N, C-alpha and C positions, 0 to 999 in steps of 0.2 A: 480564598481564604486569607485573612490579614495575617501578616507574618510578624511575630513578636520580636524578632531579631532586628526588626526595622527600627526598634526604639532601643539603643545602646545603653541608656541609662536604666533600663528595665533588667538587664543581665545580671549585674550585680546583687540584685535583690533577690535572685532564684535561689535561695539556700535551703528551703525544705524545713527551715527551723522558725518555730511560731515567735512572733513579736509579742511583747506584754499585753497588747491589746487582743491577741488572739490570731491576728491575721498570720497566714501563712503562705508564702508564695512558693510553690513546688520548684524544686530542683529540675533542671531540664530532664535529667534521666527519670524523673517520676511523672512527667506530662502524660506521656502515652498511655502508661498504666491507670492512673487516675481517671482520665478521660474513657478509658476502656470500660474500669470497673463501674463507673457511674453511667456508661451509655450515653454519654453526652451527644455524639452525633445522631443518635436514633432519636431522641427527644428535641433536641436543639440544633438542626443542621445548619452547618457552618459555624458554629460556635465552638470556642476551645475554653476548657477549664484551666485556669492559670493559677489558681489557689482556693483558699478557703478560710473561714472565720473562726475556725476551731469550735463551730456551734451549730452545725448543720447546714450552713450555707455556703455555696460555691461562688467564686469569683470568676466571671466568664467574659471573654472577647467574643464581639461578633465580628461577622465577615468584613464589617467596614472600619473594625477597630475601637467600637464604643465599648465601654465596661457596663457590666451588668452584676447585681448580686441576685442569688436565686437560691430557695430552699431545695436541698438535694434529694429530697421526698417529692418534689413537685417541679420537675424541669419541663416547664411549659412557657412559651413566650409571654402570655398573659400574666404569669407569677414571677416574671423578671423585675428588679428595681433597678433603676439608672444608679450608675455611680459617677460616670464621667464620659464626657463625649469623646473621648480619646484615651488609650493607653498613655501616651505622652503626659498629657494634662494630668490623669491621675498620679503619675510617679511625681511629677512635678510638686504637687499638693502634699506629696508624703503617704500617698496610697491609703487615703482613710476610709474607714469602713463604718457604716451606722451600727450602733449598739442594738440588741435585741429591743431595749426599750423605747428607742426612737422608732423601730419597725411596729410596734405594737401600738405606740401613740397614733401612727400615719393609718393605722387600720380602723381605730375608733372612731 
């Protein structure tokens, strides 16, 4: 499993406080509880949820460190949407998340 501690620039972002755009990166002490509550390992083995968009979607890291966003009511591989090829790259880009409007347009 990918170790998020291997990306030192990520650690200061783990506040558990939502940003203006809704992104909340969970504080280290919240990670295990959030992953257990949403049964992430049962539905997406090897993935680790690191945050959410305050709108029902989780931010997940896969076993090789790629970033995904996925509705928390449908934690399935085929329902994930890519965010970035690596956690480090996502952090360097300012941790952008697609808006719900962007996601809806992609489905049409």
